[in-house]
N, C-alpha and C positions, 0 to 999 in steps of 0.2 A: 504493498499500499504505499502510497507516496508521502512523503511528509508531511504536506499541504494534507493532505487527509485526513494522517493521525490527527493532527494538532487544530482541526477543526470538528474530528469527532472526542478528541481531548477537550475541549471548551465547550461541547456540545452537554456532554456527562458532569463536566465543573459548575453547569448554570444547572442541568437537572435536581444534580447533592444541593445545590445551594438552595434552591426554591422549594423541595419536599415539606407539605405541612404545612406551605405558604398559603395566607390568603389572603382577600382582598378589605382594603381600605377605602369608601366611600364614603361621601358627604351626605348628611341628612338633610340636606334641602341643596332645592335647583337655585335658590340666589348664592351658593356659598362661591363661585365662581368670579360673580361681580359683587360681593365683598369685599374676597382674596386683592381683587385691582383695584378696586378705591379706598388699601390698606386698612379692613378692617379689623385683621388678625394679627394687629400691632395695634388698636389702637384700645377705648376704655370698654369695649367688649368683647375681649383676646382669649378670658377666660373661656368665655361662656362660646367663643366662636372654636377651639383648640378640640371642644367633643361633637360642635355641630357641625363643624366643616373642616376635617380633622384631613382630607387629601388638600384639600387650595389650599390650607392655615398649613402645610408642612406637621401635623403633629404625625400621621407616618404615612408613610411608601406605598405606591396602590398595592404593590408586593407586601405584606407582614405576617409578625409572629410574636406572640410575648417569647423576651429573651432568655429569662430566669426562670427555674422551676418553682419556684416558691411564687410566680404573681396571683394565684391563684388566690391564697390565702392573704397574703396584702391586702387583694379586693377584698376577699369577705372581713379584712381589718376594717376598711371603709376607706383603704392608703389613695383608691382612687381619685376622691377628693382631697384628702387630707396631704396628700403629695401627689399631686396633679404633673406639677412640673416634670417629675422622673417617672413618675406611671404610665402615664399614657405614651409616653417615646418608651419604656422599657418593655411596658406588657399589656400593649393593645386589643389581644384579642381577651382577655382577664376584663379590662377596663371598658367591652363592648362597642370598641373601635374598628374590631380588627371580627373578619368574618372566614373561618376555613371554610376550605373546601373538602368537599368528603364524597363516600359514593361508600356504600355495598360491594363489601368485597368476598362477596358468595352469592351466586344463585340457590340457595334454601333461607337464605335473610328470611324472603315474605312468610317461608311454612317456620321457621321457629318463633317467629313474630307471631304468628299464630299459636302457637302452642303457648306461650307468657312465657319462654325465654329474655326477652327484655325486663322483666321484672326479675325472673327466678336467678339470671346470671349475668347481672347486669356487665363487671369488671368485664368479658368476655362479648355481650352482644354490642353495647354500645362503641366500642371499638371498632369489629367487625364490621355488624348493619347500621350504620348511623341512621340512615333514613329509611328503614323501614322503623324502626324506634321512636319514630320520630324527632329524633335529637338535629337532624337535618332537616331543610326544605327549601324546594326551587325558588328562587328570588330573584330581582331583576338588579344584578352583578353589575357595575363596572367594571371593566378587567381590562382598561389600558389607562396608564398615564394620565391621556389628554383630555379624557370626556370631559372632565367638567368647559376646561375650553372651546373645545368642540362645540359643543349642546349653546354656550353666549354663543357661538359664531352663527348658530342656524344649522351646522350640520346634520344633527336628525332632519331638516327637511331637506337640505340639498341634498345632501347624498344619505338618504333611510338602510338599501340596500345594505352598508355598511357599519353607522353609525348606531342605527338601533338595536342590532345583534351583539357591538360594542361594548356599546354604553348605554342599558336600557333603564341604571339606574336615573343618570341625567338627564336622559328626553322621558322619563317618565311614562314610559310602556307600561308599567304594571300599578293596578289600584293595592292601593296599603301599600305596595313591593312586594306582592304573592305574587306570583308569576304561575297563573293558569288561563288556560283558553275559554274564555267567553258563552263557546258555546262548542263543544266537543265536537258533534258530528257536524256539522257546518266544515269543522276546521278541518276533519279528518277526511270531508273530500273535497275540498282543496289542496290539500298536501303541498309537499313542500315545492311543488312546481309556482303555487299561486304566490308561494313568499318567494320565490326570486322573479316573478315578475310585477308582482306589486308589492312591494315592501313594506309603502308609505300604512297602506290599512292593513295589510292581512299580517304585519306582523303584534302589529296592537291588538286586534282581536285575536288573533292566536300564539301567544309568544313560545307555548310550549312546544309546538309542532310545529314550530320556526327554527328552534333547539337556542330561545335565547333564552332561555334560564340556564341558574347556575346554581348546582345542590350545594346549600356550605351551612356553619353553624353558627347559629346565631340566638340571642333571647328574643320569644317568639312577645313578652309586655313588658313596656318602660316602667314599671315599679320591681325588674326581676332582681336589678343593683340591691335595692334598700331590702327586698326578702331574702336575700342571700347574706349580708349582714348581722342579719336577726337572726338565724339559724336555720332557716326553713330549709334549707339542701339539703342536714344534720337530719333533721326533724318532721322532711316531708319529702326524702329524696323521689319516691316513686312516679310522682308527677314532676318535680322543681328540675331534677337531672334532663328531661326530655324539654321540659315549658323554658324553663333559665339555664341554658347548659353551659353561655358564656360566663354566666356570675356565678354560677356552682363549678366551674373550670373543669366540665366535659368535653369543654372546646381546647384548651389545654391540654387534656391530656388525648385527646384524639391529633391535635398537631404532633406531640412529640412520640406517639403510634406510631403514626406514618412514617416519623423522618426514622425513628429504630429498624421498623421494618423492611426501611432499602438494603 
């Protein structure tokens, strides 16, 4: 194999290893790019924008992950608020800013889940079958660093075929960020052909069919962080580990598991 090819392969492997277990840092408002351009990230609202607009304000990069094994415990102690300057940078997953990618690792996951394995054997199941166990769900997630800027430049309408699929969060493709088809029957009829031929309309109506969705590990309720601080992850694990996986440390474990398994 030529030296250039070997170097390219080595670079590809290094990149893959570096990004194993990483998730995505997305803004929580489509106005973030505008606010960032106006200097709001360093203004009097900087503390609020650090969590509302973590991507545009540079709190975390588009690819992100916790950097310390103690992140979940620190987060449960309230450090995401009391020591935000450190925690939001070092522990973006545990502090709710970073959503790790995830997938079931076995075709048997749905069957195991139906048999009650998620509750009976959570240590194995939440790592191997996070989608079937409800830890992860399809969401509209930006996957490119430039998404907020592209949306601000109206690329969601000018170049929908690429931008809606790459930047569904910034382009507001999904209602309440949950990625699901509006009419499953009609979407199945249209299929991938219409997704490509008429992306501006069909991707918004059929994001799941059109491949817009990304399965990520994320809290599903705004109150999750407060519940975790009060100890609900330990006293009510059967519901909390799936409902509040970021705040309860499940997403952190998923990041670590994926990296260790490679």
